[in-house]
N, C-alpha and C positions, 0 to 999 in steps of 0.2 A: 514210861514215857514222861517227859518233862512237860508240865502244864504251862500255859501261856503266862500265868501270873509268876510262876517260878522263873521262867525264862526271862521275863521282864526284870524281875528282882536281881537276878544274876547279872543281867546286862547293866543295870544301874550301879550295882556294887563294883562291877569291873570298870565302870566309868566309860562304857562304850557309848558312842553317839551315832552309830550306824543306823540310818533309817531303815535299811533292809532288815536288820536284826529286830528292830522294834515292830515292823510289819509282821515278821515271822511270829513274834510273841502274840500279836493280836490274832493272827490266823489260828494259832493253837487254842486260844481262848474261845473263838467262835466255833471251832470244831467240837469243843466240849459243851458249849452252851446250847447250840441250836437243835441237835438231833432229839427226836421225841414225837409224841402224839399230843396234839393240842385241840381244845375246842373252846368256843365262846358261848356255851349254853347259858352261863350265869348272866352274861350281858344280854342275850336274847330274851331270857325270862324276865329280867328287870325291865327291859324296854317294853315287853308285852304288858306287864303290870302298869306301866306308865302310859299305856295306850298308843304306843308307837312301835313300828317294826323297821327300824333303820338298818339293822344288821342281823340278817337271818342266821339261825344257828348252823354252824359249819364245823367240820373236823379237818384238821391239817395233820398230815403225816410227813415228817421231815426226816429224811435218811441220807447219810453221807454216801456218796458213790465215787468211784475212781474214774475220772475222765480227764487224763493228763492234758489232752490236746485243747481242752476248753479253759483250764485254769488250775491253780494250785489247790483250791478247796471248792468242791462241788457238792450240792445237795439236790436230791430229787424231792420235790414237794408236791404231794397229792392233796387236792382239796375235794372234800366230799360234803354232801348234805348230811347234817347231823340227824335229820329225821328219816333218812333213807341212805344207809351206808353203801348201798349198791350204786347209788347215783354219784358218779364222779363228775365234778364240776370243772376241774382242770388238772393237768399234769405239767409241771414246769421244772426247769433246772435253774437253781440259783448258783451263780459262779462268783466266788470271792478271790481277788488277786490284788496285786499292787501295781501301780503305774510307775515304772522306773524306780521301784523300791521306795517311793516317797509318799504316795497317797493310796490308802486302801479303798478299793472300789468293789461294788457288787453289780452284777448284770443278770437280768432275768431272761431266760430263753424258753422257748416252747419247741416241741417236737414237730417236725414237718409230717412225720408218719407215726402218730402216737400208737396206733394198733400194732405196729411192728416192734417198737421198742418197749413200750410200757407194759403191754400184756405179757410179753416174754420175760420181762425183768421182775414184775410184781406178781405173777401168777403162781399157782401151786407148784409148778415145775420151774420156779425162778432160777436163773443162772446168775449168781452174784458177779460173775466176771463179764457179763454181757456188755455193760456200759463202757468197758475199756475199748471196745471196738467202735464206739460212737465217734463220728467225725464232725468237724465244724459245719459241713454242708448238710448234716442231718438235723440241724436245729436252726431256728431263726430268732433273732433278738427282738424282744418287745420294743415297740417304738418309744423314743425318748432317750434321755441321757443316762449314763451310768450313775448309780447312787454312790455318793461319797460317804465312806464309813469312818466314823470316829468313835473313840471311847466316850462313854457316858457313865454316870454313877451306877455301879452294879452291872454294867454291860456295854452296849453299843447303841448308837443311833445312826441313821443314814437318810439321805434325801437326794433327789435327782434335780434339785433346783439350783444348781451351781451357776455362778455368773458365766455368761457366754452360752448357756444352754438355750436353744431356740424356744420361744414361747408358743410357737405353732408348728404344725407339721407341713408337709408339702402341699396339702389341700387347703391350708389356711385355718384348719381347725385347731383350737387351743389344746396344747399338750397338758395333761394332768401331771402334777408333780407327785412323785411317790415319797412317802415318809414312813420310815420303819423305826421301831424301838424294840430292843430285845435284851433280856437279862435272864438269869437263872429262874426258870419257871414261868415266864410269860413272853409273849410275842405280840406286837401291836403294829397295825398298818393304817394308813390314811392316804387318800388320793384327792388332791385339791387343785384348783387352778393356780397358775404361777402367781407368786406374791401373796398368797393367802396362807396364813399360819393355821395349823390344825387346832381346833378347840376340843374340849373334852368329849363332845358328842360326835366328833368326826372319826374317831378311832375304832377299828375292829380290835377287840381285846380278847386274845386267846390265852388260855392258861394251860400249862403242861399237865397231862393226866398222869397220876402216879402209876408206876409200873409200865408206862408206855402203851397201855391198852385203851381200846375205844370205849370200854365200860358198857 
């Protein structure tokens, strides 16, 4: 399989300027970078020593799944408590695709019926083909705008605070802007009010575990 970096290099050498080809190369890179098991134990331990618990220790399991009706690149992301791995905090689907081949975007979805889908897909008798039967009506998109995804040194960054994105929801409550950063070996998140840039203390900082195990 051709990696995203190789695909991008070939595209540049060939002098191609097709935005769709560039987005395809980016999707290939993301498909390689993201899958794995992550935790933020080091961050939580450091904050504990500093006398603050801003980011509880959690475990993230990121696995690619095939759900063509949702998008070209889809990941199932399970969030667990690092102190009790049986305690599942959330199950979501991250969908990466391009808008008219020009802008790479990410969308976060949750299951309307998690017990039906997640338990059957992630249990001991898991069926890896189960997610293929998922339909758009089986999930709901988290409130807010899609995240615009762009290349960054060593990986990618994304945020949902694009111009034109409403600053509040239908009830008048302020929408939090999502910020992501990910590269080989780490994954970071922050959620802040519109117009506020994340500082060093705002990020959840997850590191990929060697071998993909929970340890």
